[in-house]
PyMOL CGO cylinders between C-alpha atoms (Angstrom):
from pymol import cmd
from pymol.cgo import CYLINDER

trace = [
    CYLINDER, 0.84, -4.76, 17.35, 3.54, -2.63, 15.78, 0.3, 1, 1, 1, 1, 1, 1,
    CYLINDER, 3.54, -2.63, 15.78, 3.36, -0.23, 12.85, 0.3, 1, 1, 1, 1, 1, 1,
    CYLINDER, 3.36, -0.23, 12.85, 4.47, -2.87, 10.31, 0.3, 1, 1, 1, 1, 1, 1,
    CYLINDER, 4.47, -2.87, 10.31, 1.66, -5.14, 11.45, 0.3, 1, 1, 1, 1, 1, 1,
    CYLINDER, 1.66, -5.14, 11.45, -0.76, -2.23, 11.24, 0.3, 1, 1, 1, 1, 1, 1,
    CYLINDER, -0.76, -2.23, 11.24, 0.16, -1.67, 7.59, 0.3, 1, 1, 1, 1, 1, 1,
    CYLINDER, 0.16, -1.67, 7.59, 0.00, -5.37, 6.79, 0.3, 1, 1, 1, 1, 1, 1,
    CYLINDER, 0.00, -5.37, 6.79, -3.41, -5.90, 8.39, 0.3, 1, 1, 1, 1, 1, 1,
    CYLINDER, -3.41, -5.90, 8.39, -4.95, -2.57, 7.47, 0.3, 1, 1, 1, 1, 1, 1,
    CYLINDER, -4.95, -2.57, 7.47, -7.72, -4.07, 5.33, 0.3, 1, 1, 1, 1, 1, 1,
    CYLINDER, -7.72, -4.07, 5.33, -8.89, -6.22, 8.26, 0.3, 1, 1, 1, 1, 1, 1,
    CYLINDER, -8.89, -6.22, 8.26, -8.53, -3.38, 10.79, 0.3, 1, 1, 1, 1, 1, 1,
    CYLINDER, -8.53, -3.38, 10.79, -10.49, -0.70, 8.95, 0.3, 1, 1, 1, 1, 1, 1,
    CYLINDER, -10.49, -0.70, 8.95, -13.76, -1.72, 10.60, 0.3, 1, 1, 1, 1, 1, 1,
    CYLINDER, -13.76, -1.72, 10.60, -12.21, -1.69, 14.06, 0.3, 1, 1, 1, 1, 1, 1,
    CYLINDER, -12.21, -1.69, 14.06, -10.75, 1.76, 13.40, 0.3, 1, 1, 1, 1, 1, 1,
    CYLINDER, -10.75, 1.76, 13.40, -14.16, 3.06, 12.34, 0.3, 1, 1, 1, 1, 1, 1,
    CYLINDER, -14.16, 3.06, 12.34, -15.76, 1.50, 15.43, 0.3, 1, 1, 1, 1, 1, 1,
    CYLINDER, -15.76, 1.50, 15.43, -13.17, 2.99, 17.78, 0.3, 1, 1, 1, 1, 1, 1,
    CYLINDER, -13.17, 2.99, 17.78, -13.02, 6.42, 16.13, 0.3, 1, 1, 1, 1, 1, 1,
    CYLINDER, -13.02, 6.42, 16.13, -16.45, 6.94, 14.59, 0.3, 1, 1, 1, 1, 1, 1,
    CYLINDER, -16.45, 6.94, 14.59, -15.78, 10.50, 13.53, 0.3, 1, 1, 1, 1, 1, 1,
    CYLINDER, -15.78, 10.50, 13.53, -13.27, 9.29, 10.94, 0.3, 1, 1, 1, 1, 1, 1,
    CYLINDER, -13.27, 9.29, 10.94, -14.81, 9.21, 7.49, 0.3, 1, 1, 1, 1, 1, 1,
    CYLINDER, -14.81, 9.21, 7.49, -14.38, 6.46, 4.93, 0.3, 1, 1, 1, 1, 1, 1,
    CYLINDER, -14.38, 6.46, 4.93, -12.09, 8.83, 3.03, 0.3, 1, 1, 1, 1, 1, 1,
    CYLINDER, -12.09, 8.83, 3.03, -10.00, 9.35, 6.17, 0.3, 1, 1, 1, 1, 1, 1,
    CYLINDER, -10.00, 9.35, 6.17, -9.64, 5.60, 6.65, 0.3, 1, 1, 1, 1, 1, 1,
    CYLINDER, -9.64, 5.60, 6.65, -8.64, 5.09, 3.02, 0.3, 1, 1, 1, 1, 1, 1,
    CYLINDER, -8.64, 5.09, 3.02, -6.12, 7.94, 3.20, 0.3, 1, 1, 1, 1, 1, 1,
    CYLINDER, -6.12, 7.94, 3.20, -4.58, 6.57, 6.40, 0.3, 1, 1, 1, 1, 1, 1,
    CYLINDER, -4.58, 6.57, 6.40, -3.74, 3.34, 4.59, 0.3, 1, 1, 1, 1, 1, 1,
    CYLINDER, -3.74, 3.34, 4.59, -2.21, 1.71, 7.67, 0.3, 1, 1, 1, 1, 1, 1,
    CYLINDER, -2.21, 1.71, 7.67, 0.23, 4.53, 8.46, 0.3, 1, 1, 1, 1, 1, 1,
    CYLINDER, 0.23, 4.53, 8.46, 0.30, 5.27, 12.19, 0.3, 1, 1, 1, 1, 1, 1,
    CYLINDER, 0.30, 5.27, 12.19, 1.29, 8.92, 11.72, 0.3, 1, 1, 1, 1, 1, 1,
    CYLINDER, 1.29, 8.92, 11.72, -1.67, 9.49, 9.37, 0.3, 1, 1, 1, 1, 1, 1,
    CYLINDER, -1.67, 9.49, 9.37, -4.00, 7.76, 11.84, 0.3, 1, 1, 1, 1, 1, 1,
    CYLINDER, -4.00, 7.76, 11.84, -2.76, 10.02, 14.63, 0.3, 1, 1, 1, 1, 1, 1,
    CYLINDER, -2.76, 10.02, 14.63, -3.14, 13.09, 12.41, 0.3, 1, 1, 1, 1, 1, 1,
    CYLINDER, -3.14, 13.09, 12.41, -6.67, 12.18, 11.40, 0.3, 1, 1, 1, 1, 1, 1,
    CYLINDER, -6.67, 12.18, 11.40, -7.69, 11.59, 15.02, 0.3, 1, 1, 1, 1, 1, 1,
    CYLINDER, -7.69, 11.59, 15.02, -6.21, 14.95, 15.99, 0.3, 1, 1, 1, 1, 1, 1,
    CYLINDER, -6.21, 14.95, 15.99, -8.11, 16.66, 13.19, 0.3, 1, 1, 1, 1, 1, 1,
    CYLINDER, -8.11, 16.66, 13.19, -11.49, 15.02, 13.85, 0.3, 1, 1, 1, 1, 1, 1,
    CYLINDER, -11.49, 15.02, 13.85, -11.39, 14.99, 17.66, 0.3, 1, 1, 1, 1, 1, 1,
    CYLINDER, -11.39, 14.99, 17.66, -9.25, 18.05, 18.42, 0.3, 1, 1, 1, 1, 1, 1,
    CYLINDER, -9.25, 18.05, 18.42, -6.76, 16.03, 20.49, 0.3, 1, 1, 1, 1, 1, 1,
    CYLINDER, -6.76, 16.03, 20.49, -3.26, 17.20, 21.28, 0.3, 1, 1, 1, 1, 1, 1,
    CYLINDER, -3.26, 17.20, 21.28, -0.58, 15.21, 19.45, 0.3, 1, 1, 1, 1, 1, 1,
    CYLINDER, -0.58, 15.21, 19.45, 0.54, 13.39, 22.61, 0.3, 1, 1, 1, 1, 1, 1,
    CYLINDER, 0.54, 13.39, 22.61, -3.03, 12.41, 23.50, 0.3, 1, 1, 1, 1, 1, 1,
    CYLINDER, -3.03, 12.41, 23.50, -3.75, 11.08, 20.01, 0.3, 1, 1, 1, 1, 1, 1,
    CYLINDER, -3.75, 11.08, 20.01, -0.48, 9.14, 19.94, 0.3, 1, 1, 1, 1, 1, 1,
    CYLINDER, -0.48, 9.14, 19.94, -1.17, 7.66, 23.37, 0.3, 1, 1, 1, 1, 1, 1,
    CYLINDER, -1.17, 7.66, 23.37, -4.67, 6.59, 22.33, 0.3, 1, 1, 1, 1, 1, 1,
    CYLINDER, -4.67, 6.59, 22.33, -3.37, 4.92, 19.14, 0.3, 1, 1, 1, 1, 1, 1,
    CYLINDER, -3.37, 4.92, 19.14, -0.51, 3.24, 21.03, 0.3, 1, 1, 1, 1, 1, 1,
    CYLINDER, -0.51, 3.24, 21.03, -2.95, 1.89, 23.63, 0.3, 1, 1, 1, 1, 1, 1,
    CYLINDER, -2.95, 1.89, 23.63, -5.23, 0.59, 20.88, 0.3, 1, 1, 1, 1, 1, 1,
    CYLINDER, -5.23, 0.59, 20.88, -2.29, -1.05, 19.06, 0.3, 1, 1, 1, 1, 1, 1,
    CYLINDER, -2.29, -1.05, 19.06, -1.17, -2.82, 22.25, 0.3, 1, 1, 1, 1, 1, 1,
    CYLINDER, -1.17, -2.82, 22.25, -4.52, -4.55, 22.71, 0.3, 1, 1, 1, 1, 1, 1,
    CYLINDER, -4.52, -4.55, 22.71, -4.57, -8.11, 21.39, 0.3, 1, 1, 1, 1, 1, 1,
]
cmd.load_cgo(trace, "trace")
């Protein structure tokens, strides 16, 4: 899945995002709005990950079917 697909399917993916990253609040998920950079930033903020680690985790998640 690429970033365009993420934006297009965001409404369907919100639940999966909350399942994967449970520390993200409903407000976080709404603010992210399907933008990969905002998802990475929110994960960094809530989990204390380095930027590279958060990006890698999101990229791995996006690659899964």
